[in-house]
C-alpha positions in Angstrom: 3.0 35.1 3.0 5.0 31.6 3.2 8.8 31.9 2.4 10.2 30.9 -1.0 13.5 29.7 0.3 12.7 26.2 1.0 11.3 25.4 -2.4 14.2 27.3 -4.1 16.5 25.1 -2.4 14.6 21.7 -3.5 14.5 22.9 -6.6 18.3 23.3 -6.6 18.6 19.6 -5.2 16.5 18.3 -8.2 16.9 20.0 -11.7 14.1 20.0 -13.9 15.5 17.3 -16.1 17.3 14.0 -15.3 20.9 13.5 -16.0 22.3 10.8 -18.8 23.4 8.7 -16.1 20.6 6.1 -14.7 19.6 7.3 -10.9 19.9 5.4 -8.1 16.6 3.8 -6.8 14.9 3.4 -3.0 11.9 2.0 -2.9 10.1 2.3 0.6 7.0 0.0 1.2 5.1 0.2 4.7 2.2 -1.7 5.4 -1.3 -0.8 6.0 -0.5 2.9 5.9 -3.6 4.3 4.7 -3.5 7.3 2.0 -4.6 10.5 4.2 -2.5 9.7 7.4 0.6 12.0 6.5 1.1 15.4 8.1 1.1 17.4 4.9 -2.5 15.8 3.8 -5.5 18.1 4.5 -7.6 15.0 5.7 -4.9 14.1 8.5 -5.1 14.9 12.0 -3.7 18.3 12.8 -1.2 16.7 15.3 -0.1 13.9 13.3 3.9 14.5 12.7 5.3 13.1 9.6 8.0 15.5 8.8 10.1 13.0 6.6 7.1 12.1 4.2 6.1 15.8 4.4 9.7 16.6 3.0 9.6 14.1 0.1 6.1 15.6 -1.0 7.4 19.2 -0.6 11.1 18.0 -2.5 8.9 16.1 -4.9 5.6 14.5 -6.2 2.5 13.8 -4.4 0.4 11.0 -6.2 -2.9 12.1 -4.8 -4.7 9.2 -6.3 -2.9 6.0 -6.0 -4.6 2.7 -5.6 -4.2 -1.1 -5.2 -5.5 -3.5 -7.3 -6.0 -5.7 -4.4 -6.1 -4.4 -1.0 -4.0 -7.3 1.1 -0.5 -7.7 2.1 0.7 -10.3 0.0 -1.0 -10.2 -3.5 -0.5 -6.1 -3.3 3.4 -6.7 -2.8 3.4 -9.5 -5.4 1.8 -6.6 -7.6 4.5 -4.4 -7.1 7.1 -6.3 -7.7 5.7 -7.9 -11.0 3.7 -5.2 -12.1 0.6 -7.7 -12.5 -3.0 -8.3 -11.4 -3.6 -10.9 -8.9 -5.2 -13.1 -11.7 -2.2 -13.1 -13.0 1.0 -13.5 -10.4 -1.5 -16.0 -8.6 -0.6 -15.0 -5.1 -4.2 -14.6 -3.9 -3.9 -14.7 -0.2 -1.3 -14.0 2.9 -0.8 -17.7 3.6 1.1 -19.2 0.3 4.4 -18.2 -1.5 4.8 -17.0 -4.6 4.4 -19.6 -7.7 7.7 -20.8 -9.1 9.2 -19.0 -11.9 7.6 -15.5 -10.6 10.0 -12.9 -12.3 10.1 -9.6 -10.2 11.4 -6.5 -11.9 14.6 -6.2 -9.7 16.0 -8.9 -11.9 15.6 -7.0 -14.9 17.6 -4.2 -13.0 20.2 -6.5 -12.5 20.7 -7.2 -15.8 20.7 -3.5 -16.5 23.9 -3.4 -14.0 22.3 -2.2 -10.9 23.4 -3.7 -7.7 20.1 -4.4 -5.5 19.3 -4.9 -1.9 16.1 -6.4 -0.1 15.3 -5.5 3.4 12.4 -6.1 5.3 9.0 -7.7 5.2 8.5 -10.1 2.2 5.3 -12.0 3.5 4.8 -13.8 0.6 5.0 -17.4 2.1 4.7 -17.5 5.9 7.3 -20.1 7.0 9.9 -19.0 4.2 12.6 -16.4 4.4 15.0 -17.5 2.1 16.9 -15.0 -0.1 14.6 -14.3 -3.6 15.6 -13.8 -7.3 16.4 -10.4 -8.2 18.7 -9.3 -5.4 22.5 -9.5 -4.3 21.8 -8.6 -0.8 18.9 -10.3 1.6 17.9 -9.1 5.0 14.3 -10.1 5.7 12.2 -12.5 8.1 9.3 -15.2 8.3 5.8 -14.0 7.8 4.9 -10.9 9.5 7.6 -10.9 11.7 7.7 -9.3 15.5 7.9 -5.6 16.3 10.5 -6.3 18.7 13.9 -8.4 18.7 13.4 -9.7 15.5 15.1 -12.9 13.8 16.6 -11.7 10.4 17.9 -13.8 7.5 20.8 -12.1 6.0 22.0 -13.6 3.1 21.0 -16.9 4.0 22.4 -17.0 7.9 20.0 -15.8 10.8 20.6 -13.5 13.6 18.6 -12.1 16.2 18.5 -8.3 16.9 17.5 -6.5 20.2 15.5 -3.5 19.6 12.7 -2.3 17.7 11.6 -3.7 14.0 11.9 -0.4 12.4 14.8 0.9 13.6 16.9 -2.3 12.8 15.6 -2.6 9.5 16.6 0.9 8.9 20.1 0.5 10.1 20.7 -2.6 8.0 19.4 -0.7 4.7 22.1 2.3 6.1 24.9 -0.3 6.3 24.3 -1.5 3.0 24.2 1.5 1.5 27.6 2.3 3.1 28.8 -1.0 1.9 27.6 -1.5 -1.5 30.2 -0.7 -4.4 30.2 2.5 -5.8 30.8 1.9 -9.5 27.0 0.8 -10.1 23.8 2.5 -9.7 21.8 0.7 -6.9 18.2 -0.4 -6.0 17.5 -0.4 -2.5 13.8 -2.3 -1.9 13.1 -1.5 1.9 9.9 -3.1 3.1 8.9 -2.1 6.7 6.9 -4.1 8.9 5.1 -0.8 10.2 2.3 -0.1 10.5 0.8 -3.3 10.3 -1.8 -4.6 13.1 -1.4 -4.8 16.1 -0.4 -1.2 15.7 2.7 -1.0 18.2 5.1 2.0 18.3 8.0 2.3 19.7 8.7 2.6 23.4 9.6 6.2 22.9 6.4 7.2 21.1 4.1 5.3 22.9 1.3 7.7 24.3 2.6 10.5 22.3 -1.0 11.0 21.0 -2.9 10.1 24.4 -5.7 12.3 24.5 -5.5 14.1 21.5 -8.9 14.9 19.2 -9.8 11.5 16.9 -11.5 12.8 13.9 -14.3 9.9 14.0 -15.8 9.2 10.5 -19.5 9.8 9.8 -20.0 6.2 9.0 -18.7 4.7 11.8 -22.0 5.0 13.8 -24.2 1.8 14.1 -27.1 3.7 12.8 -30.0 3.2 10.1 -28.9 6.1 7.8 -25.3 4.6 7.7 -26.7 1.3 6.8 -30.0 1.8 5.1 -29.0 1.4 1.3 -25.6 -0.7 2.0 -25.2 -4.3 1.3 -26.4 -6.7 4.5 -22.6 -7.8 4.8 -21.3 -4.4 5.2 -23.0 -4.4 8.6 -22.5 -7.6 9.8 -19.1 -7.3 9.0 -18.4 -4.8 11.8 -19.4 -7.7 14.4 -16.8 -10.0 12.8 -13.1 -9.6 13.6 -12.5 -6.8 11.9 -15.3 -4.8 12.8 -15.2 -2.0 15.5 -17.8 -3.9 17.3 -15.8 -7.1 17.6 -12.1 -6.0 17.3 -9.7 -8.8 17.9 -8.3 -9.3 21.3 -5.6 -12.3 20.4 -5.3 -15.4 18.9 -8.4 -16.7 20.9 -11.0 -13.6 21.2 -12.3 -12.7 24.5 -14.4 -9.6 25.6 -14.4 -6.9 26.3 -13.9 -5.2 23.3 -10.7 -3.1 22.7 -10.5 0.8 23.0 -10.9 2.4 20.0 -9.2 5.6 20.7 -6.1 3.5 21.9 -6.0 1.5 18.8 -6.2 4.9 16.6 -3.5 6.4 18.9 -1.1 3.7 18.4 -1.9 3.6 14.7 -0.6 7.5 14.2 2.3 6.6 16.9 3.6 3.9 14.9 3.5 6.2 11.6 5.5 8.3 13.5 8.1 6.1 14.2 8.1 4.9 10.5 8.6 8.6 9.3 11.5 9.2 11.9 13.4 5.8 10.2 12.4 7.2 6.6 13.8 10.3 8.2 17.0 8.7 8.8 17.5 7.4 5.6 17.1 10.6 3.9 19.5 12.3 6.2 22.0 9.4 5.2 21.1 10.3 1.4 22.5 14.1 2.3 25.3 13.2 4.2 26.7 10.9 1.5 25.9 13.3 -1.2 23.5 10.9 -2.9 20.2 12.7 -2.8 20.2 14.6 -6.1 21.3 11.1 -8.0 18.7 8.7 -6.1 14.7 8.5 -7.0 13.0 7.8 -3.5 9.7 6.4 -4.2 7.4 5.9 -0.9 4.2 3.4 -1.0 2.0 1.6 1.4 0.9 -1.8 0.5 -2.8 -1.4 1.3 -5.2 1.3 2.8 -6.5 0.8 6.2 -10.1 1.6 7.4 -10.0 3.4 10.9 -14.0 3.2 11.8 -15.3 3.8 8.3 -18.4 1.4 8.1 -17.7 0.1 11.0 -14.8 -1.7 9.9 -10.4 -1.6 11.2 -9.3 -3.1 8.4 -8.8 -3.6 4.2 -9.9 -6.2 1.6 -13.0 -4.3 0.6 -13.5 -1.8 -2.0 -14.4 1.2 0.3 -12.0 4.2 -0.6 -10.0 4.0 2.9 -9.0 0.2 1.5 -8.0 0.7 -1.6 -6.1 4.1 -1.9 -2.7 4.2 -0.6 0.0 7.1 -0.1 2.7 7.4 -2.8 5.2 9.9 -2.8 8.4 10.2 -5.4 11.4 12.4 -5.1 14.4 12.8 -7.5 15.8 13.4 -10.7 13.1 15.2 -13.0 10.5 15.7 -10.6 9.7 19.2 -9.8 9.6 20.0 -6.1 5.6 20.3 -4.8 4.1 18.2 -7.8 0.6 17.0 -7.0 -0.4 14.4 -9.6 -4.0 14.1 -9.8 -4.3 11.0 -12.2 -5.3 7.6 -11.1 -2.0 5.3 -10.7 -1.8 1.8 -9.0 0.7 -0.6 -7.5 1.2 -2.4 -10.8 2.3 0.6 -12.4 5.4 0.6 -10.0 7.6 -2.2 -11.8 7.4 -0.5 -15.2 7.5 3.0 -13.8 11.1 2.1 -12.1 12.4 0.3 -15.1 11.8 3.6 -17.2 13.8 5.4 -14.8 16.7 3.2 -14.8 16.6 3.5 -18.4 15.8 0.0 -19.2 12.6 -2.2 -19.9 11.7 -5.7 -19.2 12.9 -8.2 -22.2 10.5 -9.1 -25.2 10.2 -12.4 -23.4 9.2 -11.5 -20.1 6.2 -11.9 -18.7 3.8 -9.0 -19.5 2.8 -5.8 -17.3 -0.7 -5.1 -16.9 0.7 -1.4 -15.7 2.6 1.3 -17.0 4.8 3.8 -16.2 3.9 7.1 -14.7 7.5 8.5 -14.9 5.9 11.1 -17.7 3.5 12.0 -15.0 6.2 12.5 -12.8 8.2 14.6 -14.5 5.0 16.9 -15.9 5.5 15.4 -19.4 2.2 14.1 -21.7 2.2 10.3 -21.3 2.9 8.9 -24.6 -0.5 7.6 -24.9 -3.9 9.0 -22.9 -4.0 7.9 -19.5 -6.2 5.6 -17.9 -9.9 7.0 -16.8 -10.6 4.1 -14.4 -8.9 1.3 -12.5 -9.9 -2.4 -11.6 -9.9 -4.1 -8.2 -10.0 -7.8 -7.2 -10.4 -9.6 -4.0 -10.8 -13.4 -3.4 -12.9 -14.5 -0.5 -10.5 -15.9 2.4 -11.0 -18.8 4.7 -9.2 -17.3 7.6 -11.5 -14.1 7.5 -15.0 -15.0 5.5 -16.4 -11.7 6.8 -15.5 -10.0 3.5 -16.8 -11.5 0.3 -15.3 -12.1 -3.1 -14.9 -8.5 -4.4 -14.6 -7.1 -8.0 -14.9 -3.4 -8.8 -14.3 -0.8 -11.2 -13.6 2.9 -10.4 -13.4 5.9 -12.7 -13.1 9.5 -11.1 -16.6 10.0 -10.3 -18.2 6.6 -10.1 -17.4 3.1 -8.4 -19.5 -0.3 -9.2 -18.6 -3.0 -6.5 -19.8 -6.6 -7.3 -19.4 -9.4 -4.5 -19.5 -12.9 -5.7 -20.9 -16.0 -3.9 -23.3 -15.1 -1.5 -27.2 -13.5 -1.1 -26.7 -9.8 -0.9 -26.7 -6.7 -3.1 -24.1 -4.7 -4.9 -22.7 -1.5 -4.7 -22.7 2.0 -6.7 -21.4 5.0 -5.3 -21.2 8.5 -6.9 -18.0 9.7 -5.1 -18.6 13.4 -6.3 -21.6 13.8 -4.4 -21.0 10.9 -1.7 -17.0 10.6 -1.2 -17.7 8.7 1.9 -19.7 6.1 0.1 -22.4 6.5 2.7 -25.7 5.9 0.1 -25.5 2.7 -1.9 -27.2 3.6 -5.4 -27.7 0.4 -6.9 -31.4 0.2 -6.2 -32.1 3.6 -7.5 -34.1 3.2 -10.8 -32.4 6.3 -12.2 -28.8 4.9 -12.0 -29.4 1.4 -13.5 -28.0 2.2 -16.7 -25.1 3.7 -15.1 -24.7 0.4 -13.0 -25.4 -2.0 -15.8 -22.7 -0.1 -18.0 -19.9 -0.2 -15.3 -20.7 -3.9 -14.8 -20.4 -4.8 -18.1 -17.1 -2.9 -18.6 -15.9 -4.8 -15.5 -16.7 -8.4 -16.5 -15.3 -7.5 -20.1 -12.1 -6.3 -19.1 -11.6 -8.7 -16.4 -12.6 -11.5 -18.8 -10.2 -10.3 -21.5 -7.1 -10.3 -19.1 -8.1 -13.7 -17.6 -9.5 -12.7 -14.4 -12.9 -14.2 -14.0 -11.2 -17.5 -13.2 -11.2 -17.8 -9.2 -8.8 -20.2 -7.5 -10.1 -22.0 -5.0 -7.2 -23.2 -2.4 -7.0 -25.7 0.4 -7.7 -23.9 3.7 -4.5 -22.9 5.5 -3.8 -21.1 8.5 -5.9 -20.1 11.4 -9.8 -19.2 10.8 -11.4 -16.7 12.5 -15.2 -17.2 12.0 -16.7 -15.9 15.1 -19.0 -13.2 15.5 -20.1 -11.1 18.4 -23.3 -11.0 19.3 -25.4 -7.7 18.3 -26.3 -5.4 21.5 
């Protein structure tokens, strides 16, 4: 029988109801970390070590059905900061900056008396690392940055640091926590580069998991069964730049195809290093006696396929792409809480504002998301919670294998519409087919279900202004080539 002492200790740290004082807030955003690669998750490899994330789940809440509204770095990050769908904030790819006049939720926290800091990867506009509105303190880098020896823009002055990116960002975050004014609540928004491709662990973790058993997904094999009912583009994509039969080898692609096992181990080793740094941050909160007064939220900016359907990427509407890890610990959250309701990245902004005891002014841009603070506290939401989510992705000139994709997902069903090419759409029964191996779109018995979901998808997107698809001038490098099928 498990000891109850760790859980009783956690309960003493976080009382059942929040205090009258606004909490400090730390929001941690990682890159490409899929929903199930956390040590405590039942679907994670048994050898994956994430003690810090496990601690957050044990002492707080695991939101087991968290999704993004667009599975791509920049659009998803903009949705977190604005509380809006991509079709409202207009950050549609990784190449271009945020439109002028965009309002970020930390600006509202500043007006509510919070001291705010941004540390890490911004990645909305490749060539611009200048400070953005909403933050008193700014530490960032251009575009994707580098895993080693990054150049950081610290409040407008650039400096190069030796070492591993995640280590350096965590040190920067802790130093700000130590130096900040102590007469104000704070928001620390910490955006890690890790675990973005190419997955690069810290040298101290390289080969840590080499030789461990890899749980290859059933849909990875290039078999008739896996592709018999899928759209044609799904099989074709496995031979493109984000498919396991192609796999990027550098700016100019060459054979041989890289080793999938090495990619998988590197991914997990990079996650372990990320977790180690989150542990450093949690330890600092303990040592500074800030733990009980601080809401800590951890999230991934999008999911990532590791062989599913022959992919190693995001962008599509399959589960591995759109689901993300989401954990929360802090005042009013009972230890060991598991939340099954569907939440999205567009819900983060209204949730953190409500946690701070404030809200966006009436003349501010409207949120598409809603606060899930009541769910975190085990309370009934003021209005019934959503029973479905919407998803949108626009075709990129840089990575043309993935078509424009619109989707609607309920607890059981997912309908996927792809635009602008000659192919079939998708309908999946997540209850009987959780790995989305069997597309039901052509089965007569399910035509009514597909038509109903399609009508609902287009009705809601139409009412929201989501059916006007922008066309942008090409920017960045294209990756159009395919490997020849063997």
